[in-house]
C-alpha positions as CSV (number, residue, x, y, z in Angstrom):
1,I,24.6,-23.4,54.0
2,G,27.2,-22.2,56.4
3,F,26.6,-25.4,58.5
4,A,26.2,-27.6,55.4
5,P,29.1,-27.0,53.0
6,H,28.1,-30.0,51.0
7,A,24.9,-28.1,49.9
8,W,26.8,-25.3,48.3
9,P,27.0,-26.8,44.7
10,L,23.2,-27.2,44.8
11,A,22.4,-23.8,46.3
12,A,24.9,-21.7,44.4
13,P,23.1,-21.6,41.0
14,F,19.8,-20.5,42.7
15,G,21.7,-17.8,44.6
16,L,23.3,-16.5,41.4
17,L,19.9,-16.5,39.6
18,W,18.4,-14.6,42.6
19,L,21.2,-12.0,42.4
20,A,20.8,-11.7,38.6
21,A,17.0,-11.4,38.8
22,P,16.8,-7.6,38.5
23,A,19.0,-7.5,35.4
24,L,17.0,-10.4,33.8
25,A,13.8,-8.6,34.5
26,L,15.1,-5.4,33.0
27,W,16.2,-7.3,29.8
28,A,12.9,-9.1,29.5
29,S,10.9,-6.0,29.8
30,R,12.7,-4.0,27.2
31,A,10.8,-2.9,24.1
32,P,11.5,-5.2,21.1
33,T,14.1,-4.0,18.7
34,V,12.8,-2.4,15.6
35,G,14.3,-3.7,12.4
36,R,17.0,-1.7,10.7
37,R,16.1,0.6,7.9
38,L,16.5,-1.2,4.6
39,A,19.5,-0.3,2.5
40,V,18.3,0.8,-0.9
41,S,20.6,1.9,-3.7
42,D,19.9,5.1,-5.6
43,T,19.1,3.2,-8.8
44,D,16.6,1.0,-7.0
45,A,15.1,4.0,-5.1
46,R,14.6,5.9,-8.3
47,Y,12.9,2.9,-10.1
48,L,10.6,2.2,-7.1
49,R,9.7,5.9,-6.8
50,L,8.6,6.0,-10.4
51,T,6.7,2.8,-10.0
52,A,4.8,4.2,-7.1
53,R,4.2,7.5,-8.9
54,R,2.6,5.8,-11.9
55,T,0.4,3.8,-9.4
56,W,-0.8,7.0,-7.7
57,R,-2.2,8.1,-11.0
58,Y,-5.1,5.7,-10.4
59,F,-6.3,7.6,-7.4
60,E,-5.6,11.0,-9.1
61,T,-7.8,9.9,-12.0
62,F,-10.7,8.1,-10.3
63,V,-11.2,9.8,-6.9
64,T,-13.3,12.7,-8.0
65,A,-16.2,14.8,-6.7
66,A,-18.5,12.7,-8.8
67,E,-17.5,9.7,-6.7
68,N,-17.9,11.7,-3.5
69,N,-14.1,11.7,-3.2
70,L,-14.1,7.9,-2.5
71,P,-11.9,5.4,-4.3
72,P,-13.8,3.2,-6.8
73,D,-13.0,-0.5,-6.3
74,N,-11.4,-1.2,-9.7
75,F,-11.0,-0.1,-13.3
76,Q,-11.1,-2.7,-16.1
77,E,-9.6,-1.8,-19.5
78,D,-10.7,-4.8,-21.5
79,P,-12.9,-5.3,-23.5
80,T,-14.3,-1.8,-22.8
81,P,-13.2,0.7,-20.1
82,R,-15.3,0.3,-17.0
83,V,-15.1,1.7,-13.5
84,A,-16.6,-0.3,-10.6
85,R,-18.4,2.4,-8.6
86,R,-18.3,0.8,-5.2
87,T,-15.8,1.0,-2.4
88,S,-14.9,-0.8,0.8
89,P,-13.2,0.0,4.2
90,T,-9.9,-1.4,3.0
91,N,-10.1,0.7,-0.2
92,L,-10.8,3.8,2.0
93,G,-7.9,3.1,4.4
94,L,-5.4,2.4,1.7
95,Y,-6.4,5.4,-0.3
96,L,-6.0,7.7,2.7
97,L,-2.5,6.2,3.3
98,S,-1.6,6.6,-0.4
99,A,-2.6,10.3,-0.2
100,V,-0.2,10.6,2.8
101,A,2.5,8.9,0.8
102,A,1.9,11.1,-2.2
103,R,2.6,14.2,0.0
104,D,5.6,12.6,1.6
105,F,7.0,11.6,-1.8
106,G,6.6,15.2,-2.9
107,W,4.1,14.6,-5.7
108,A,1.4,16.6,-4.0
109,G,1.5,19.7,-1.8
110,T,0.4,19.7,1.8
111,M,-2.6,22.0,1.2
112,K,-3.8,20.0,-1.7
113,T,-3.4,16.8,0.3
114,V,-5.2,18.3,3.3
115,A,-8.1,19.3,1.1
116,R,-8.2,15.8,-0.4
117,L,-8.3,14.2,3.0
118,E,-10.9,16.5,4.3
119,A,-13.2,15.8,1.4
120,T,-12.9,12.0,1.8
121,L,-13.4,12.0,5.6
122,E,-16.4,14.2,5.1
123,S,-18.0,11.7,2.8
124,M,-17.0,8.8,5.2
125,Q,-18.7,10.5,8.1
126,S,-22.0,10.6,6.1
127,L,-21.9,6.8,5.4
128,P,-24.3,4.6,7.3
129,R,-22.4,2.5,9.9
130,Y,-23.1,-0.2,12.5
131,R,-21.7,0.1,16.0
132,G,-19.0,2.4,14.6
133,H,-18.1,0.0,11.8
134,F,-18.3,0.8,8.1
135,F,-20.1,-1.8,6.0
136,N,-18.3,-4.0,3.5
137,W,-19.5,-2.2,0.4
138,Y,-20.9,1.2,-0.5
139,G,-21.9,2.8,-3.8
140,T,-19.6,5.7,-4.5
141,R,-22.2,7.7,-6.4
142,D,-25.2,7.4,-4.0
143,L,-23.3,6.4,-0.8
144,K,-25.8,3.6,-0.1
145,V,-24.9,0.4,1.5
146,L,-24.7,-2.4,-1.0
147,E,-26.7,-5.5,0.0
148,P,-26.3,-7.7,1.9
149,A,-25.2,-5.3,4.6
150,Y,-22.2,-6.9,6.2
151,V,-19.5,-5.9,8.7
152,S,-16.1,-7.5,7.9
153,S,-13.7,-7.9,10.8
154,V,-10.6,-7.8,8.6
155,D,-11.8,-4.7,6.7
156,S,-12.7,-2.9,9.9
157,G,-9.3,-3.7,11.4
158,N,-7.5,-2.5,8.2
159,L,-9.4,0.8,8.2
160,A,-9.0,1.3,12.0
161,G,-5.2,0.8,11.8
162,H,-4.9,3.0,8.7
163,L,-6.9,5.8,10.3
164,L,-4.5,5.9,13.3
165,V,-1.6,6.1,10.9
166,L,-3.3,9.0,9.1
167,A,-3.9,10.8,12.4
168,N,-0.2,10.4,13.4
169,A,0.9,11.7,9.9
170,C,-1.3,14.8,10.2
171,E,0.1,15.6,13.6
172,E,3.7,15.2,12.3
173,W,3.0,17.5,9.4
174,I,2.0,20.3,11.9
175,T,5.7,20.7,12.6
176,A,6.7,20.4,8.9
177,L,4.1,22.1,6.8
178,V,6.1,21.9,3.5
179,S,7.1,18.4,2.1
180,P,10.8,17.8,2.5
181,N,10.8,15.9,-0.8
182,A,9.2,18.6,-3.0
183,R,12.2,18.6,-5.3
184,L,12.3,14.8,-5.7
185,G,8.5,14.8,-6.3
186,M,8.9,17.3,-9.2
187,L,11.7,15.2,-10.6
188,D,9.6,12.1,-10.6
189,N,6.9,13.8,-12.7
190,L,9.6,15.2,-15.0
191,R,11.3,11.9,-15.5
192,L,8.0,10.2,-16.4
193,A,7.3,13.0,-18.9
194,A,10.7,12.3,-20.4
195,E,10.0,8.5,-20.6
196,A,6.7,9.3,-22.3
197,L,8.4,11.5,-24.8
198,E,11.0,8.8,-25.6
199,A,8.2,6.4,-26.3
200,L,6.7,8.6,-29.1
201,P,7.5,7.9,-32.7
202,G,8.3,11.6,-33.2
203,A,10.7,11.9,-30.3
204,A,13.6,12.3,-32.8
205,S,12.0,15.1,-34.7
206,D,13.1,18.7,-34.4
207,R,10.1,19.5,-32.1
208,G,10.7,16.3,-30.1
209,R,14.4,17.3,-29.5
210,Q,13.3,20.8,-28.4
211,I,11.0,19.3,-25.8
212,A,13.7,16.9,-24.7
213,A,16.1,19.8,-24.3
214,S,13.5,21.6,-22.1
215,F,13.2,18.6,-19.9
216,E,17.0,18.3,-19.6
217,E,17.2,22.0,-18.6
218,L,14.5,21.5,-16.0
219,D,16.3,18.4,-14.7
220,A,19.6,20.2,-14.4
221,L,17.9,23.1,-12.4
222,L,16.3,20.7,-10.0
223,G,19.5,18.8,-9.5
224,G,21.5,22.0,-8.9
225,P,22.3,23.9,-5.7
226,Q,19.7,26.7,-6.0
227,A,16.9,26.9,-3.5
228,I,13.5,25.7,-4.8
229,E,12.0,29.1,-3.9
230,T,14.4,30.8,-6.2
231,L,13.9,28.3,-9.0
232,T,10.1,28.4,-9.0
233,P,9.5,31.2,-11.6
234,T,12.0,29.6,-14.0
235,L,10.5,26.1,-13.5
236,Q,7.1,27.5,-14.3
237,R,8.2,29.4,-17.4
238,L,10.2,26.5,-18.8
239,S,7.5,23.9,-18.1
240,L,4.8,26.1,-19.7
241,K,7.0,26.4,-22.8
242,A,7.4,22.7,-23.0
243,A,3.7,22.1,-22.5
244,R,2.9,24.4,-25.4
245,R,5.3,22.5,-27.6
246,I,3.7,19.2,-26.6
247,H,0.2,20.5,-27.4
248,D,1.5,21.6,-30.8
249,I,2.6,18.1,-31.7
250,A,-0.6,16.5,-30.4
251,P,-2.5,14.8,-33.2
252,A,-6.1,15.7,-34.0
253,V,-7.2,12.2,-32.9
254,E,-6.6,10.9,-29.4
255,D,-3.2,9.2,-29.0
256,E,-2.3,7.3,-25.9
257,G,1.4,8.2,-26.0
258,V,0.8,11.9,-26.4
259,A,-1.9,11.8,-23.7
260,N,0.6,10.3,-21.3
261,L,3.1,13.0,-22.2
262,I,0.6,15.7,-21.6
263,F,-0.5,14.2,-18.3
264,W,3.1,14.1,-16.9
265,I,4.1,17.6,-17.9
266,D,0.9,18.9,-16.5
267,A,1.6,16.9,-13.3
268,F,5.0,18.5,-13.1
269,R,3.6,22.0,-13.5
270,Q,0.9,21.3,-10.9
271,S,3.5,20.1,-8.4
272,V,5.5,23.3,-8.8
273,V,2.4,25.4,-8.2
274,E,1.3,23.3,-5.1
275,H,4.7,23.4,-3.4
276,D,5.0,27.1,-4.0
277,R,1.6,27.7,-2.5
278,D,2.6,25.7,0.6
279,R,5.6,27.9,1.1
280,Q,3.5,31.1,0.7
281,R,1.0,29.8,3.2
282,L,3.7,29.0,5.7
283,T,4.8,32.6,5.7
284,E,1.3,34.1,5.6
285,S,-1.0,32.1,7.8
286,P,0.5,28.8,9.0
287,Q,-1.8,28.5,12.0
288,L,-4.9,27.9,9.8
289,L,-3.2,24.9,8.1
290,K,-2.1,23.6,11.5
291,T,-5.6,23.8,12.8
292,R,-7.0,21.9,9.8
293,L,-4.3,19.2,10.3
294,G,-5.2,18.9,13.9
295,A,-8.9,18.5,13.1
296,L,-8.1,15.8,10.5
297,A,-6.1,13.9,13.1
298,D,-9.0,14.1,15.6
299,T,-11.5,13.0,13.1
300,A,-9.5,10.0,11.9
301,R,-8.7,8.9,15.4
302,T,-12.4,9.2,16.5
303,L,-13.6,7.2,13.5
304,A,-11.2,4.4,14.5
305,R,-12.0,4.4,18.2
306,T,-15.7,4.4,17.6
307,M,-15.5,0.9,16.1
308,D,-16.7,-1.7,18.6
309,F,-15.0,-5.0,18.2
310,K,-16.5,-6.7,21.2
311,F,-19.5,-8.1,19.4
312,L,-17.3,-9.6,16.6
313,L,-15.6,-11.9,19.1
314,D,-16.8,-15.5,19.1
315,P,-17.5,-16.0,22.8
316,E,-16.6,-19.7,22.8
317,R,-13.5,-19.8,20.5
318,K,-12.2,-16.4,21.7
319,L,-11.5,-15.5,18.0
320,L,-12.7,-12.8,15.8
321,S,-15.6,-13.9,13.5
322,I,-15.2,-13.3,9.8
323,G,-17.9,-10.8,10.2
324,F,-21.5,-9.9,11.1
325,S,-24.6,-10.1,8.9
326,L,-27.0,-7.3,9.5
327,A,-29.9,-9.2,7.8
328,D,-29.4,-12.3,9.9
329,N,-28.4,-10.3,13.0
330,S,-25.7,-12.9,13.6
331,L,-22.0,-13.5,13.5
332,D,-20.5,-15.6,10.7
333,P,-19.7,-19.0,12.1
334,S,-16.2,-19.0,10.6
335,C,-13.3,-17.3,12.5
336,Y,-9.8,-16.0,11.8
337,D,-7.6,-18.4,13.7
338,L,-4.1,-17.9,12.2
339,L,-1.5,-15.4,13.2
340,A,-0.2,-15.4,9.6
341,S,-3.3,-13.8,8.4
342,E,-4.4,-10.4,7.0
343,A,-6.7,-10.2,10.1
344,R,-3.9,-9.9,12.7
345,L,-4.1,-6.1,12.4
346,A,-7.8,-6.3,13.5
347,S,-6.9,-8.6,16.4
348,L,-4.1,-6.3,17.6
349,F,-6.3,-3.2,17.3
350,A,-9.1,-4.9,19.2
351,V,-6.7,-5.9,22.0
352,A,-5.1,-2.5,22.2
353,K,-8.5,-0.8,22.3
354,G,-9.6,-3.0,25.2
355,D,-12.5,-4.5,23.2
356,V,-11.1,-8.1,23.6
357,A,-8.9,-9.6,26.2
358,T,-5.2,-9.9,25.6
359,R,-5.4,-13.7,25.7
360,H,-7.2,-13.5,22.3
361,W,-3.9,-12.7,20.7
362,F,-2.5,-16.0,22.0
363,H,-5.5,-18.0,20.6
364,L,-4.2,-17.2,17.1
365,N,-2.6,-20.4,15.7
366,R,1.2,-20.3,15.3
367,T,1.7,-23.6,13.4
368,A,5.0,-23.4,11.6
369,T,6.5,-25.2,8.6
370,P,10.2,-25.8,7.9
371,L,11.7,-23.7,5.1
372,G,15.3,-24.5,4.5
373,N,17.1,-24.2,7.8
374,A,14.4,-22.1,9.5
375,S,10.7,-22.2,10.2
376,A,7.9,-19.9,9.0
377,L,4.3,-19.6,10.1
378,L,1.6,-21.3,7.9
379,S,-1.2,-19.2,6.4
380,W,-4.4,-20.4,4.7
381,S,-3.4,-19.9,1.1
382,G,0.3,-19.0,1.2
383,S,-0.2,-15.6,-0.4
384,M,1.9,-12.5,0.0
385,F,-1.2,-10.6,1.0
386,E,-1.8,-12.7,4.1
387,Y,1.8,-12.3,5.3
388,L,2.7,-8.8,4.4
389,M,-0.4,-6.6,4.2
390,P,-0.5,-6.1,8.0
391,S,3.2,-5.0,7.8
392,L,2.1,-1.8,5.9
393,V,1.3,-0.3,9.4
394,L,2.4,-3.1,11.8
395,R,6.1,-3.5,11.8
396,A,7.3,-6.9,13.1
397,P,10.1,-6.6,15.8
398,A,13.5,-7.6,14.5
399,G,14.2,-11.2,15.1
400,S,10.6,-12.1,15.9
401,L,8.8,-15.0,14.4
402,L,6.7,-12.7,12.3
403,E,9.8,-10.9,10.9
404,Q,11.5,-14.1,10.2
405,T,8.4,-15.5,8.5
406,N,8.1,-12.4,6.2
407,R,11.7,-12.8,5.1
408,L,11.4,-16.6,4.5
409,V,8.1,-16.3,2.7
410,V,9.5,-13.7,0.2
411,A,12.5,-16.0,-0.4
412,W,10.3,-19.0,-0.8
413,Q,8.1,-17.3,-3.4
414,Q,11.2,-16.2,-5.3
415,A,12.6,-19.7,-5.3
416,Y,9.3,-21.2,-6.4
417,S,8.9,-19.0,-9.4
418,R,12.6,-19.2,-10.3
419,K,12.1,-23.0,-10.8
420,L,9.2,-22.3,-13.1
421,G,11.1,-19.6,-15.1
422,I,8.6,-16.8,-14.5
423,P,8.5,-13.6,-12.3
424,W,7.5,-14.1,-8.7
425,G,4.8,-12.7,-6.5
426,I,1.7,-14.9,-5.9
427,S,-1.3,-13.5,-4.0
428,E,-5.0,-13.1,-4.2
429,S,-5.9,-11.2,-7.3
430,A,-8.0,-11.0,-10.4
431,Y,-7.3,-13.8,-13.0
432,N,-8.1,-14.5,-16.7
433,A,-11.6,-15.8,-16.3
434,R,-14.8,-13.7,-16.8
435,D,-18.4,-13.7,-15.9
436,I,-21.3,-13.2,-18.2
437,E,-20.6,-9.4,-18.2
438,L,-17.0,-10.0,-19.1
439,T,-15.8,-8.9,-15.7
440,Y,-12.6,-10.5,-14.5
441,Q,-13.0,-12.9,-11.6
442,Y,-11.1,-12.8,-8.4
443,S,-9.6,-15.4,-6.1
444,N,-6.9,-16.2,-3.6
445,F,-3.7,-17.8,-4.9
446,G,-0.6,-18.9,-3.1
447,V,2.5,-21.0,-3.0
448,P,2.6,-24.7,-2.1
449,G,4.4,-25.3,1.2
450,L,3.2,-22.1,2.8
451,G,-0.6,-22.6,2.9
452,L,-3.1,-25.0,4.4
453,K,-5.4,-24.7,1.4
454,R,-5.3,-27.7,-1.0
455,G,-4.6,-27.4,-4.7
456,L,-2.3,-24.3,-4.6
457,S,-0.2,-25.7,-7.4
458,E,-3.1,-25.9,-9.8
459,D,-3.1,-22.1,-10.5
460,L,-0.2,-19.9,-11.5
461,V,-1.2,-16.3,-11.3
462,I,1.5,-13.6,-10.6
463,A,0.2,-10.4,-9.0
464,P,2.6,-7.4,-9.4
465,Y,1.3,-5.8,-6.2
466,A,2.8,-8.8,-4.3
467,T,6.2,-7.5,-5.5
468,G,5.2,-4.1,-4.2
469,L,4.5,-5.6,-0.8
470,A,7.9,-7.4,-0.9
471,T,9.8,-4.1,-1.3
472,M,9.4,-3.9,2.5
473,V,11.6,-7.1,2.8
474,D,13.8,-7.2,-0.4
475,P,13.7,-3.9,-2.3
476,H,16.5,-4.8,-4.7
477,G,14.8,-8.1,-5.6
478,A,11.5,-6.3,-5.9
479,R,13.0,-3.8,-8.3
480,Q,14.4,-6.6,-10.5
481,N,11.1,-8.4,-10.5
482,F,9.2,-5.3,-11.5
483,G,11.6,-5.1,-14.4
484,R,10.8,-8.6,-15.5
485,L,7.1,-7.9,-15.3
486,A,7.5,-4.7,-17.3
487,A,9.4,-6.7,-20.0
488,L,6.3,-8.9,-20.3
489,G,4.1,-5.9,-21.0
490,A,2.5,-5.9,-17.5
491,G,2.8,-2.2,-17.1
492,G,-0.2,0.1,-17.9
493,R,-1.4,3.7,-17.5
494,Y,-1.9,3.3,-13.8
495,G,1.1,1.3,-12.8
496,F,1.1,-2.5,-13.2
497,Y,-1.9,-4.5,-14.2
498,D,-3.5,-6.6,-11.5
499,A,-2.1,-9.9,-12.7
500,V,-0.3,-12.0,-15.2
501,D,-2.0,-15.4,-15.6
502,F,0.3,-18.3,-16.5
503,T,-2.3,-21.1,-15.8
504,P,-2.3,-23.2,-18.9
505,S,-6.0,-23.8,-19.0
506,R,-6.7,-20.0,-19.0
507,V,-3.9,-18.9,-21.4
508,P,-4.9,-18.2,-25.1
509,E,-3.7,-20.8,-27.5
510,G,-0.1,-20.1,-28.7
511,E,0.5,-17.5,-25.9
512,P,2.7,-18.0,-22.8
513,F,0.5,-16.0,-20.5
514,A,-2.5,-13.7,-20.3
515,L,-2.4,-10.1,-19.0
516,V,-5.3,-9.3,-16.6
517,R,-5.9,-5.8,-17.7
518,C,-7.5,-4.2,-14.6
519,F,-6.4,-2.2,-11.6
520,M,-7.7,-2.9,-8.1
521,A,-7.8,0.1,-5.7
522,H,-6.6,-1.8,-2.6
523,H,-3.7,-3.4,-4.6
524,Q,-2.7,0.0,-5.9
525,G,-2.7,1.4,-2.4
526,M,-0.6,-1.5,-1.0
527,T,2.0,-0.9,-3.7
528,I,2.3,2.8,-2.9
529,V,2.4,2.4,0.8
530,A,4.8,-0.5,0.8
531,I,7.3,1.4,-1.4
532,A,6.9,4.4,0.9
533,N,7.8,2.2,3.8
534,A,10.8,0.8,2.1
535,L,12.2,4.2,1.0
536,H,11.2,6.3,4.0
537,G,11.6,3.8,6.8
């Protein structure tokens, strides 16, 4: 260059790039930025906490010793109450995460939660498996595999990811044996008891006002400056007094409203006892609890790592098959080929574990569609489930295509339903059609413009758990939408019903919609975990 000054303009840019190469390499190799914690107002946080607390009641009620401490798949209220006594890997994983969230919210004590998790993992270890994978369905009473025996790639990926999160949570608790949100958890139970009281016809009676005064006194104590250890005897005495008054007004015949009130005051009393027991154990023998937590973490991590994903990869397409049929001893010919899919957690886990090559991740289709001034990834059915379920444990980096897609999809679903004048939140769910045994049917639903599937505009089914998932993106909008759903009567004993069906051909004559009165375990779990993510970061 020194002998050819005329070459300087051509060589200078390359020289500058060469000098800047180390800085560029450093910038390119930095870990992606994690999205900022969502800003949630106190009003929204309180509403969302209570929504999640009602939803947790499903697992409190149905995960019992009779079910081998496994979560039944669903409960249908209408025409007669009926529990579906079967469970799946996704149900299991989301129940375990919901139990973690219940402790972190302060609804359950650490010792109670540890016992709950130990019982479920013990049953899980006794279940038949194939190459480390849990089968798609088991009976909760007899623990037998339900035929046809099938390994689902997406279910296995969900459970594997959830088990790793469980392991991490247990290890974190070793250094914080008492829930930091014990006071808030007690308040949630108390506030739901107060709501149940207000809904009773006799709330304005002398006895009703006495009970309300007890609740107000308890609320003031919990909101005051005194340490919870100092308050515990008073909380126990006042709550017992309130419980006795409630039982005095209980009618001779079963009443739904009074039963709710009794449940919530009992839940309050139990939470006081559990947190007090945790504090006592911390001073008496903390090492035993730490040892149990460590054992839980080891068990959960081992169950996840034992799953072999190698044989689930289609060797030609380099994609995960839908699953493996044990009876046919063969892979399903269909594969998960979209990045915007509920299966991306399985793909990432398989890559991270080393069961499949890194290039598999780049075989996932990234076809995008324009939404307003930006672009979002296409999914198969345009459902909230496909886009947001992996985000329960797999946070998209800020500014990434996945993070942008999640924001755009929620906004698109909101705009779509706004045009129709109904609440938003479309995803796979039960709907208002029944089989010969009067069991609700189940299908995937989505929003036109987001999915490759044809005919998405033919159905209009709103699933409240989709709003739950969206709290991780737009907590304020989700809270408002929950309010609209509640105004339609979509709230039940265990949180929100699975769906509100607006499809004209399935709506009773003269009615604007049909409530689908059932609760699905995995949808309950998604709601709880998503709200926990939104509020706890």
